Backbone of each chain as ProteinMPNN parsed JSONL, in Angstrom:
{"seq_chain_A": "MDVQALINEQVTGNPVVLYMKGSPQFPQCGFSARAVQILNACGVNKFFSVNVLENPEIRAGIKDYANWPTIPQLFVNGEFVGGSDIMTEMYQEGELQKLLEGLADAA", "coords_chain_A": {"N_chain_A": [[40.44, 115.149, 249.119], [43.086, 113.315, 247.626], [42.935, 111.499, 244.347], [44.266, 109.082, 244.177], [44.793, 108.562, 246.958], [42.131, 108.271, 247.628], [41.259, 105.919, 246.164], [43.047, 104.067, 247.296], [42.003, 104.213, 249.937], [39.452, 102.921, 249.255], [40.295, 100.391, 248.359], [41.53, 99.099, 250.469], [39.746, 99.36, 252.562], [37.836, 97.843, 251.939], [36.977, 94.202, 251.586], [36.403, 93.097, 248.982], [36.768, 94.607, 246.009], [35.432, 96.024, 242.932], [36.245, 97.641, 240.075], [34.384, 99.074, 237.72], [32.579, 99.229, 234.598], [29.542, 100.715, 234.729], [27.115, 99.243, 236.669], [26.877, 96.238, 239.137], [24.451, 95.387, 238.77], [23.506, 96.395, 236.215], [25.809, 96.168, 234.128], [27.994, 97.966, 231.828], [29.551, 97.143, 229.886], [31.031, 94.351, 228.195], [33.224, 92.999, 229.253], [33.318, 93.924, 231.821], [30.767, 92.908, 232.759], [31.393, 90.332, 232.582], [33.142, 90.071, 234.759], [31.597, 90.51, 236.953], [29.848, 88.291, 236.683], [31.82, 86.328, 237.251], [32.542, 86.807, 239.66], [30.014, 86.216, 241.099], [29.617, 83.59, 240.547], [31.69, 82.604, 242.075], [30.356, 82.691, 244.515], [30.301, 85.295, 245.667], [28.364, 87.772, 246.154], [27.682, 90.167, 247.199], [29.66, 93.07, 246.954], [32.09, 95.774, 247.063], [31.46, 98.0, 244.763], [32.65, 100.275, 242.027], [31.431, 102.447, 239.796], [33.197, 103.541, 237.184], [32.197, 105.035, 234.953], [30.753, 107.009, 235.97], [32.543, 108.33, 237.659], [34.92, 110.145, 236.499], [37.406, 110.813, 237.401], [38.39, 108.846, 239.182], [38.323, 106.956, 237.182], [40.479, 107.628, 235.589], [42.474, 107.707, 237.399], [42.763, 105.142, 238.449], [44.019, 103.66, 236.51], [46.625, 104.158, 236.784], [47.113, 103.586, 239.492], [47.377, 100.645, 239.84], [49.003, 100.355, 237.754], [47.793, 99.44, 235.416], [46.027, 99.342, 232.524], [43.281, 98.968, 231.666], [39.699, 98.539, 232.365], [37.573, 95.931, 233.692], [38.876, 96.124, 237.064], [39.978, 94.011, 239.644], [40.184, 94.031, 243.126], [41.29, 92.335, 245.844], [41.229, 92.157, 249.377], [42.925, 94.5, 249.456], [44.86, 93.968, 247.739], [45.83, 94.135, 244.263], [44.284, 92.018, 241.76], [43.751, 91.452, 239.084], [42.556, 91.859, 235.836], [39.828, 91.259, 233.567], [40.45, 88.97, 232.147], [42.328, 87.653, 233.578], [40.846, 87.071, 235.916], [39.074, 85.229, 234.663], [40.906, 83.199, 233.896], [41.775, 82.432, 236.552], [39.592, 81.649, 237.631], [38.819, 79.462, 236.101], [40.893, 77.738, 236.891], [40.382, 77.327, 239.502], [41.589, 78.961, 241.389], [40.686, 81.579, 242.098], [38.335, 80.991, 243.396], [39.467, 79.972, 245.748], [40.802, 82.239, 246.783], [38.683, 83.981, 247.362], [37.409, 82.667, 249.178], [35.477, 82.787, 252.044], [34.841, 85.285, 251.753], [32.391, 85.944, 250.717], [29.451, 87.964, 250.387], [30.677, 90.415, 251.152], [30.559, 93.029, 251.322]], "CA_chain_A": [[41.25, 113.797, 249.151], [43.528, 113.173, 245.954], [42.193, 110.433, 243.911], [45.054, 107.903, 244.52], [44.51, 108.351, 248.2], [40.8, 107.869, 247.67], [41.376, 104.54, 245.62], [43.641, 103.254, 248.311], [41.027, 104.004, 251.004], [38.404, 101.957, 249.002], [40.677, 98.987, 248.243], [42.024, 98.713, 251.77], [38.644, 99.44, 253.42], [36.643, 96.67, 251.501], [37.577, 93.016, 251.131], [36.318, 92.793, 247.757], [36.355, 95.853, 245.321], [35.517, 95.86, 241.727], [36.103, 98.907, 239.372], [33.696, 98.441, 236.338], [31.815, 100.228, 233.673], [28.251, 100.155, 234.93], [26.871, 98.651, 238.001], [26.655, 94.915, 238.878], [22.951, 95.04, 238.142], [23.604, 96.878, 234.769], [27.136, 96.486, 233.527], [27.949, 98.754, 230.506], [30.729, 96.675, 228.961], [31.089, 92.831, 228.259], [34.313, 92.566, 230.183], [32.725, 94.276, 233.255], [29.638, 91.883, 233.013], [31.887, 88.916, 232.984], [33.798, 90.146, 235.993], [30.459, 90.382, 237.792], [29.317, 86.966, 236.685], [32.764, 85.347, 237.735], [32.464, 86.872, 241.264], [28.881, 85.711, 241.606], [29.862, 82.335, 240.509], [32.432, 82.344, 243.371], [29.62, 83.107, 245.6], [30.453, 86.694, 246.196], [27.183, 88.559, 245.457], [27.831, 91.566, 247.567], [30.972, 93.581, 247.071], [32.066, 97.137, 246.752], [31.858, 98.234, 243.239], [32.916, 101.519, 241.703], [31.209, 102.736, 238.366], [34.153, 104.429, 236.613], [31.698, 105.911, 233.955], [30.276, 108.105, 236.751], [33.59, 108.855, 238.283], [35.983, 110.121, 235.671], [38.72, 111.1, 238.169], [38.708, 107.416, 239.324], [38.537, 106.125, 235.837], [41.695, 108.009, 235.117], [43.398, 107.524, 238.67], [42.701, 103.587, 238.648], [44.855, 103.142, 235.66], [47.876, 104.602, 237.442], [47.095, 102.956, 240.872], [47.858, 99.443, 239.725], [49.863, 100.277, 236.562], [46.946, 98.572, 234.63], [45.391, 100.335, 231.628], [41.87, 98.726, 231.401], [38.791, 98.305, 233.359], [37.387, 96.12, 235.004], [39.938, 95.756, 237.783], [39.527, 93.48, 240.83], [41.009, 94.204, 244.217], [40.786, 91.451, 247.151], [42.174, 92.468, 250.726], [43.828, 95.546, 249.365], [45.791, 93.493, 246.61], [45.255, 93.947, 242.831], [44.349, 90.615, 241.355], [43.687, 91.51, 237.802], [41.334, 92.319, 234.963], [38.735, 89.935, 233.36], [41.172, 87.697, 231.591], [43.118, 87.003, 234.734], [39.843, 86.619, 236.585], [38.599, 84.153, 233.93], [41.732, 81.951, 234.245], [41.895, 82.053, 237.927], [38.373, 81.004, 238.006], [39.012, 78.107, 235.609], [41.918, 76.93, 237.68], [40.049, 77.261, 240.952], [42.546, 79.848, 242.282], [39.789, 82.622, 242.525], [37.38, 80.715, 244.595], [40.05, 79.969, 246.959], [41.121, 83.488, 247.279], [37.627, 84.71, 247.752], [36.731, 81.79, 250.377], [34.955, 83.335, 253.289], [34.393, 86.772, 251.442], [30.959, 86.126, 250.345], [28.677, 89.087, 251.025], [31.686, 91.075, 252.011], [30.412, 94.569, 251.073]], "C_chain_A": [[41.886, 113.593, 247.613], [43.175, 111.677, 245.687], [43.095, 109.042, 244.259], [44.879, 107.455, 246.152], [43.115, 107.787, 248.521], [40.706, 106.199, 247.276], [42.142, 103.668, 246.74], [42.791, 102.838, 249.589], [40.027, 102.969, 250.451], [39.015, 100.677, 248.784], [41.005, 98.439, 249.572], [40.82, 98.572, 252.771], [37.561, 98.569, 253.254], [37.38, 95.54, 251.164], [37.61, 92.707, 249.728], [35.873, 94.146, 246.91], [36.606, 95.607, 243.981], [35.346, 97.121, 240.929], [35.679, 98.438, 238.016], [33.262, 99.526, 235.728], [30.422, 99.888, 233.898], [28.104, 99.72, 236.378], [26.753, 97.116, 237.894], [25.299, 94.478, 238.416], [22.93, 95.419, 236.667], [25.07, 97.229, 234.347], [26.952, 97.018, 232.15], [28.986, 98.018, 229.511], [30.701, 95.107, 229.155], [32.217, 92.35, 229.252], [33.833, 92.776, 231.677], [31.623, 93.252, 233.691], [30.362, 90.667, 233.28], [32.619, 88.92, 234.356], [32.842, 89.855, 237.118], [29.975, 88.865, 237.992], [30.309, 85.976, 237.319], [32.503, 85.499, 239.378], [31.214, 86.367, 241.772], [29.006, 84.334, 241.719], [30.842, 81.744, 241.566], [31.624, 82.585, 244.752], [29.67, 84.417, 246.334], [29.379, 87.544, 245.509], [27.053, 89.99, 246.018], [29.245, 91.952, 247.506], [30.894, 94.951, 246.635], [32.396, 97.356, 245.271], [31.847, 99.837, 242.943], [32.57, 101.614, 240.099], [32.143, 103.813, 237.886], [33.371, 105.359, 235.644], [30.971, 107.133, 234.766], [31.285, 108.831, 237.6], [34.849, 109.077, 237.391], [37.234, 110.322, 236.269], [39.199, 109.641, 238.324], [39.075, 106.643, 238.033], [39.967, 106.56, 235.363], [42.761, 107.581, 236.117], [43.758, 105.952, 238.744], [43.944, 103.12, 237.754], [46.338, 103.115, 236.075], [48.136, 103.714, 238.77], [47.765, 101.617, 240.665], [48.666, 99.211, 238.403], [49.011, 99.355, 235.577], [46.066, 99.348, 233.751], [43.836, 100.147, 231.376], [40.989, 98.417, 232.434], [37.95, 96.842, 232.8], [38.775, 95.917, 235.756], [39.517, 95.102, 239.192], [40.699, 93.665, 242.048], [40.494, 93.128, 245.491], [41.964, 91.73, 248.362], [43.255, 93.521, 250.432], [44.919, 95.21, 248.079], [45.173, 93.686, 245.327], [45.396, 92.563, 242.427], [44.426, 90.575, 239.918], [42.592, 91.84, 236.983], [40.539, 91.09, 234.568], [39.445, 88.863, 232.755], [41.856, 86.908, 232.622], [41.968, 86.339, 235.752], [39.252, 85.22, 235.986], [39.53, 82.855, 234.175], [41.836, 81.545, 235.469], [40.705, 81.284, 238.422], [38.243, 79.431, 237.471], [40.055, 77.197, 236.343], [41.362, 76.744, 239.009], [40.747, 78.123, 241.924], [41.487, 80.869, 242.751], [38.835, 82.302, 243.579], [38.033, 80.41, 245.736], [40.37, 81.274, 247.637], [39.811, 84.34, 247.669], [36.691, 83.974, 248.89], [36.473, 82.72, 251.537], [34.624, 84.859, 253.091], [33.212, 87.031, 250.873], [30.19, 87.11, 251.067], [29.625, 89.907, 251.807], [31.573, 92.68, 252.062], [29.903, 95.371, 252.481]], "O_chain_A": [[41.206, 113.714, 246.594], [43.124, 110.81, 246.558], [42.506, 108.013, 244.591], [44.838, 106.286, 246.535], [42.905, 107.007, 249.45], [40.155, 105.379, 248.01], [41.712, 102.54, 246.981], [42.756, 101.744, 250.153], [39.738, 102.076, 251.248], [38.274, 99.721, 249.015], [40.729, 97.256, 249.77], [40.879, 97.767, 253.7], [36.604, 98.434, 254.017], [38.399, 95.699, 250.491], [38.584, 92.158, 249.213], [34.784, 94.683, 247.109], [37.67, 95.099, 243.626], [34.278, 97.712, 241.089], [36.312, 97.664, 237.299], [33.466, 100.662, 236.154], [29.99, 98.868, 233.361], [29.025, 99.886, 237.177], [26.557, 96.619, 236.784], [25.059, 93.433, 237.809], [22.289, 94.687, 235.913], [25.466, 98.389, 234.24], [26.031, 96.681, 231.406], [29.128, 98.441, 228.364], [30.356, 94.648, 230.244], [32.049, 91.365, 229.971], [33.955, 91.926, 232.559], [31.583, 92.813, 234.84], [29.968, 89.949, 234.199], [32.697, 87.887, 235.021], [33.133, 89.125, 238.065], [29.76, 88.319, 239.074], [29.895, 84.949, 237.856], [32.312, 84.569, 240.161], [31.244, 86.035, 242.957], [28.628, 83.761, 242.741], [30.803, 80.555, 241.882], [32.161, 82.655, 245.858], [29.157, 84.593, 247.439], [29.553, 87.965, 244.365], [26.429, 90.871, 245.426], [30.061, 91.175, 248.002], [29.943, 95.384, 245.984], [33.415, 96.957, 244.707], [31.098, 100.579, 243.577], [33.237, 101.02, 239.252], [31.875, 104.978, 238.182], [33.851, 106.481, 235.487], [30.656, 108.154, 234.155], [30.952, 109.846, 238.212], [35.783, 108.282, 237.496], [38.215, 109.979, 235.609], [40.201, 109.224, 237.743], [40.003, 105.841, 237.936], [40.596, 105.727, 234.711], [43.839, 107.138, 235.72], [44.885, 105.566, 239.054], [44.769, 102.317, 238.191], [47.12, 102.217, 235.762], [49.235, 103.223, 239.027], [48.775, 101.429, 241.343], [48.958, 98.082, 238.009], [49.64, 98.506, 234.946], [45.279, 100.089, 234.341], [43.178, 101.082, 230.921], [41.495, 98.0, 233.476], [37.732, 96.698, 231.597], [39.752, 95.564, 235.095], [38.689, 95.723, 239.858], [41.899, 93.46, 241.866], [39.365, 93.213, 245.974], [43.182, 91.568, 248.285], [44.336, 93.496, 251.021], [45.648, 96.059, 247.568], [43.976, 93.413, 245.236], [46.426, 91.93, 242.662], [45.14, 89.701, 239.426], [41.565, 92.139, 237.592], [40.61, 90.035, 235.198], [38.95, 87.744, 232.891], [41.959, 85.682, 232.566], [42.157, 85.254, 236.302], [39.001, 84.257, 236.71], [39.11, 81.756, 234.54], [41.991, 80.34, 235.661], [40.72, 80.483, 239.356], [37.772, 78.476, 238.088], [39.952, 75.971, 236.313], [41.944, 75.91, 239.703], [40.536, 78.038, 243.133], [41.443, 80.988, 243.976], [38.525, 83.076, 244.486], [37.407, 80.504, 246.791], [40.245, 81.428, 248.852], [39.978, 85.384, 248.299], [35.649, 84.406, 249.382], [37.41, 83.42, 251.922], [34.224, 85.58, 254.005], [32.907, 88.171, 250.523], [30.24, 87.13, 252.297], [29.433, 90.101, 253.007], [32.323, 93.424, 252.694], [29.734, 96.59, 252.47]]}, "seq_chain_B": "MMHPKTIEDLLREGLPCEHLTVEGDGHHFEAVIVSAEFIGKNRVQRQQRVNAVLKGHFDTGVLHALSMKTLTPEEWSAQRG", "coords_chain_B": {"N_chain_B": [[40.186, 102.851, 215.11], [41.869, 99.669, 214.952], [43.843, 97.371, 213.064], [44.295, 93.975, 213.526], [46.77, 93.127, 212.825], [48.373, 95.279, 213.177], [48.702, 95.262, 215.836], [49.729, 93.019, 216.273], [52.229, 93.429, 214.969], [53.361, 95.516, 216.547], [53.675, 94.118, 218.943], [55.618, 92.154, 218.43], [57.561, 93.516, 217.971], [58.244, 94.841, 220.204], [58.506, 92.699, 222.155], [60.224, 89.775, 222.538], [58.815, 86.976, 221.019], [57.901, 83.568, 221.228], [55.705, 82.605, 219.966], [52.952, 83.884, 218.45], [49.616, 85.083, 218.247], [47.124, 87.274, 216.969], [43.583, 88.164, 216.959], [41.038, 89.647, 215.863], [38.225, 92.326, 215.645], [38.627, 94.849, 215.042], [37.89, 96.356, 217.137], [37.486, 94.827, 219.371], [40.001, 92.583, 220.631], [41.87, 89.569, 220.592], [44.625, 88.008, 221.818], [47.195, 85.594, 221.717], [49.876, 85.114, 223.532], [53.229, 84.028, 223.45], [55.994, 83.734, 225.34], [59.507, 83.733, 226.241], [60.294, 85.632, 228.135], [58.222, 85.696, 230.067], [58.807, 83.853, 232.115], [59.019, 83.03, 235.363], [57.394, 85.224, 236.02], [54.312, 86.447, 237.375], [50.706, 86.356, 236.586], [49.782, 88.986, 236.58], [51.978, 90.516, 236.18], [53.038, 89.717, 233.848], [50.905, 90.456, 231.977], [51.262, 93.208, 232.388], [53.814, 93.491, 231.327], [53.159, 93.178, 228.543], [51.288, 95.214, 228.239], [52.942, 97.421, 228.637], [54.338, 97.528, 226.195], [52.233, 98.273, 224.638], [51.391, 100.525, 225.425], [51.006, 103.331, 224.678], [48.872, 103.351, 223.065], [46.785, 102.237, 224.476], [46.513, 104.546, 226.127], [45.589, 106.608, 224.266], [43.296, 105.668, 223.831], [42.499, 104.083, 221.44], [42.919, 101.563, 221.597], [41.176, 99.48, 223.514], [40.152, 97.064, 224.191], [41.605, 94.376, 224.73], [41.948, 91.063, 224.98], [44.082, 88.559, 226.601], [46.291, 85.717, 226.565], [48.935, 84.62, 228.233], [51.726, 83.115, 228.088], [54.462, 80.904, 228.975], [57.033, 79.389, 227.003], [57.157, 76.669, 227.716], [54.786, 76.295, 229.17], [53.122, 76.672, 226.936], [53.884, 74.525, 225.192], [52.895, 72.369, 226.852], [50.249, 72.881, 226.927], [49.445, 72.583, 224.441], [49.752, 69.826, 224.313]], "CA_chain_B": [[40.107, 101.327, 214.692], [43.188, 99.144, 214.563], [44.009, 96.054, 212.683], [45.04, 92.934, 214.289], [48.071, 92.843, 212.161], [49.168, 96.358, 213.751], [49.026, 95.204, 217.233], [50.816, 92.098, 216.166], [53.499, 93.977, 214.757], [53.89, 96.303, 217.666], [54.038, 93.311, 220.199], [56.685, 91.521, 217.865], [58.84, 94.715, 217.963], [58.49, 95.156, 221.647], [58.568, 91.629, 223.13], [60.542, 88.614, 221.954], [57.943, 86.142, 221.116], [58.144, 82.341, 220.421], [54.563, 82.28, 219.238], [51.903, 85.219, 218.56], [48.303, 85.319, 217.312], [46.081, 88.344, 217.449], [42.476, 88.263, 216.171], [40.044, 90.722, 216.19], [37.165, 92.983, 214.669], [38.974, 96.249, 215.051], [37.609, 97.0, 218.47], [37.99, 93.913, 220.412], [40.983, 91.657, 220.155], [42.316, 88.292, 221.366], [45.889, 87.484, 221.589], [47.751, 84.537, 222.412], [51.376, 85.424, 223.525], [54.009, 82.867, 224.156], [57.332, 84.417, 225.391], [60.3, 83.248, 227.423], [60.246, 86.755, 229.24], [57.112, 85.457, 231.197], [59.258, 82.947, 233.02], [59.079, 83.656, 236.787], [56.615, 86.461, 236.28], [52.728, 86.007, 237.647], [49.939, 86.711, 235.54], [49.687, 90.491, 236.275], [53.36, 90.962, 235.712], [52.961, 89.292, 232.13], [50.21, 91.389, 231.07], [51.874, 94.616, 232.565], [54.915, 93.713, 230.42], [52.431, 93.436, 227.346], [50.576, 96.549, 228.24], [53.95, 98.382, 228.538], [54.519, 97.731, 224.838], [51.055, 98.983, 223.884], [50.767, 101.709, 226.328], [50.523, 104.605, 223.985], [47.673, 102.792, 222.236], [45.688, 102.346, 225.507], [46.293, 105.873, 226.578], [44.788, 107.409, 223.447], [41.802, 104.961, 223.584], [42.578, 103.384, 220.201], [42.946, 100.254, 221.924], [40.611, 99.321, 224.857], [39.71, 95.849, 224.696], [42.493, 93.228, 224.372], [42.175, 89.81, 225.874], [45.187, 88.021, 226.113], [46.599, 84.662, 227.181], [50.063, 84.868, 228.232], [52.392, 81.572, 228.4], [55.922, 80.678, 228.862], [57.11, 78.369, 225.973], [56.989, 75.563, 228.579], [53.349, 76.203, 229.476], [52.54, 76.723, 225.761], [53.965, 73.222, 224.674], [52.088, 71.688, 227.689], [48.967, 73.109, 226.559], [49.138, 71.784, 223.19], [49.686, 68.519, 224.699]], "C_chain_B": [[41.507, 100.923, 214.332], [42.956, 97.825, 213.99], [44.817, 95.2, 213.299], [46.447, 92.735, 214.001], [48.964, 94.057, 212.822], [49.652, 95.98, 215.168], [49.948, 93.966, 217.267], [52.108, 92.467, 215.944], [54.215, 94.659, 215.952], [54.231, 95.322, 218.794], [55.477, 92.718, 219.667], [57.926, 92.363, 218.133], [59.172, 94.888, 219.507], [58.855, 94.059, 222.697], [58.966, 90.424, 222.366], [59.435, 87.478, 222.079], [58.252, 84.813, 220.402], [56.867, 82.006, 219.447], [53.522, 83.635, 219.548], [50.821, 84.916, 217.791], [47.603, 86.445, 217.939], [45.101, 88.302, 216.385], [41.682, 89.237, 216.773], [39.151, 91.587, 215.116], [37.497, 94.39, 214.441], [38.727, 96.985, 216.345], [37.884, 96.124, 219.541], [38.981, 93.011, 219.806], [41.381, 90.782, 221.222], [43.671, 88.05, 220.997], [46.44, 86.267, 222.495], [49.392, 84.788, 222.328], [52.193, 84.468, 224.218], [55.518, 83.547, 224.103], [58.031, 83.902, 226.537], [60.471, 84.205, 228.483], [59.248, 86.581, 230.362], [57.712, 84.491, 232.202], [59.436, 83.612, 234.345], [58.369, 84.899, 237.125], [55.047, 85.791, 236.544], [51.994, 86.777, 236.491], [49.782, 88.216, 235.522], [51.012, 91.078, 235.823], [53.67, 90.768, 234.305], [52.219, 90.241, 231.647], [50.603, 92.918, 231.304], [53.062, 94.644, 231.583], [54.169, 93.924, 228.928], [51.954, 94.763, 227.162], [51.719, 97.635, 228.058], [54.235, 98.586, 227.106], [53.506, 98.382, 224.021], [50.572, 100.242, 224.535], [50.079, 102.782, 225.701], [49.202, 104.418, 223.302], [46.344, 102.8, 223.269], [45.427, 103.822, 225.994], [45.478, 106.789, 225.712], [43.372, 106.831, 223.268], [41.385, 104.266, 222.432], [42.199, 101.98, 220.585], [42.343, 100.148, 223.168], [40.135, 98.089, 225.28], [40.64, 94.672, 223.926], [42.504, 92.062, 225.425], [43.274, 89.134, 225.59], [45.506, 86.811, 227.084], [48.186, 84.679, 227.06], [50.871, 83.69, 228.86], [53.783, 81.577, 228.228], [55.873, 79.624, 227.737], [56.895, 77.021, 226.627], [55.431, 75.231, 228.639], [52.576, 76.033, 228.053], [52.575, 75.185, 225.182], [52.86, 72.22, 225.529], [50.652, 71.763, 227.283], [48.465, 72.433, 225.316], [49.045, 70.256, 223.191], [50.786, 67.886, 223.751]], "O_chain_B": [[42.235, 101.593, 213.6], [41.982, 97.162, 214.349], [45.958, 95.525, 213.628], [47.227, 92.239, 214.815], [50.167, 93.865, 212.998], [50.754, 96.297, 215.614], [50.816, 93.848, 218.131], [53.052, 91.977, 216.565], [55.379, 94.437, 216.284], [55.08, 95.695, 219.605], [56.442, 92.796, 220.427], [59.042, 91.948, 218.445], [60.324, 95.056, 219.906], [59.353, 94.295, 223.798], [58.156, 89.983, 221.551], [59.163, 87.069, 223.208], [58.735, 84.779, 219.271], [56.94, 81.33, 218.421], [53.385, 84.216, 220.624], [51.013, 84.481, 216.655], [47.481, 86.596, 219.154], [45.403, 88.366, 215.193], [41.669, 89.573, 217.957], [39.365, 91.523, 213.905], [36.776, 95.098, 213.739], [39.266, 98.06, 216.608], [38.449, 96.527, 220.557], [38.885, 92.673, 218.627], [41.312, 91.033, 222.425], [43.895, 87.876, 219.799], [46.176, 86.055, 223.678], [50.048, 84.681, 221.292], [51.963, 84.103, 225.371], [56.101, 83.832, 223.057], [57.48, 83.64, 227.606], [60.75, 83.827, 229.621], [59.357, 87.182, 231.431], [57.036, 84.323, 233.217], [59.987, 84.711, 234.402], [58.557, 85.553, 238.151], [54.682, 84.764, 235.972], [52.492, 87.572, 235.695], [49.644, 88.732, 234.413], [51.044, 92.088, 235.121], [54.421, 91.499, 233.658], [52.759, 90.99, 230.833], [50.284, 93.771, 230.476], [53.333, 95.709, 231.028], [54.601, 94.812, 228.193], [52.141, 95.404, 226.128], [51.485, 98.648, 227.401], [54.386, 99.745, 226.721], [53.744, 98.941, 222.95], [49.553, 100.862, 224.228], [48.94, 103.162, 225.97], [48.514, 105.399, 223.017], [45.219, 103.221, 222.997], [44.291, 104.236, 226.224], [44.756, 107.647, 226.22], [42.463, 107.41, 222.673], [40.232, 103.864, 222.279], [41.326, 101.33, 220.01], [42.943, 100.733, 224.07], [39.747, 97.886, 226.43], [40.421, 94.201, 222.81], [43.011, 92.161, 226.542], [43.582, 89.013, 224.404], [45.085, 86.826, 228.24], [48.712, 84.743, 225.949], [50.683, 83.349, 230.028], [54.281, 82.258, 227.331], [54.823, 79.021, 227.513], [56.367, 76.19, 225.888], [54.923, 74.176, 228.259], [51.548, 75.359, 227.99], [51.55, 74.642, 224.771], [52.109, 71.439, 224.945], [49.934, 70.763, 227.31], [47.38, 71.871, 225.168], [48.458, 69.567, 222.357], [51.026, 66.68, 223.804]]}, "name": "protein", "num_of_chains": 2, "seq": "MDVQALINEQVTGNPVVLYMKGSPQFPQCGFSARAVQILNACGVNKFFSVNVLENPEIRAGIKDYANWPTIPQLFVNGEFVGGSDIMTEMYQEGELQKLLEGLADAAMMHPKTIEDLLREGLPCEHLTVEGDGHHFEAVIVSAEFIGKNRVQRQQRVNAVLKGHFDTGVLHALSMKTLTPEEWSAQRG"}
């Protein structure tokens, strides 16, 4: 399967998907760690995560998929939401909590 | 390693800004970008506009960690109260 098709399958097949460096238990980048913390703060403790450090093809392909050059990247219900700045802002405004309502333990 | 001033210059060249600050230690940067071009754009579209200006530097990996706040002039003056 080509990598864009694989990413498409991941983001449409799971309600909450986080592409990150490291794992939710052991993030290997401060921005990825922040993204996990924010999801947890929104009550989402189980979600589909992809460690791009272990998947070089996805690491390269994800930048084109959403036309977004950096990791982490959050997708909710197949839609690209943003990176860690946008997650932080949306969390501070209460928008992310709304978006994630009902998606706790969604993995 | 990049100097914050380099990023600032690239942004000024590629995007009309009413206000722009870039701070950083050479690896991680924080930018506040105020531009009328953000009017009518959502958060993702705003960052995509900024990233388009810096694209080559993300691609080479020189720049990998830029946090940014993207505001319209109106949002900027509201935030300053």
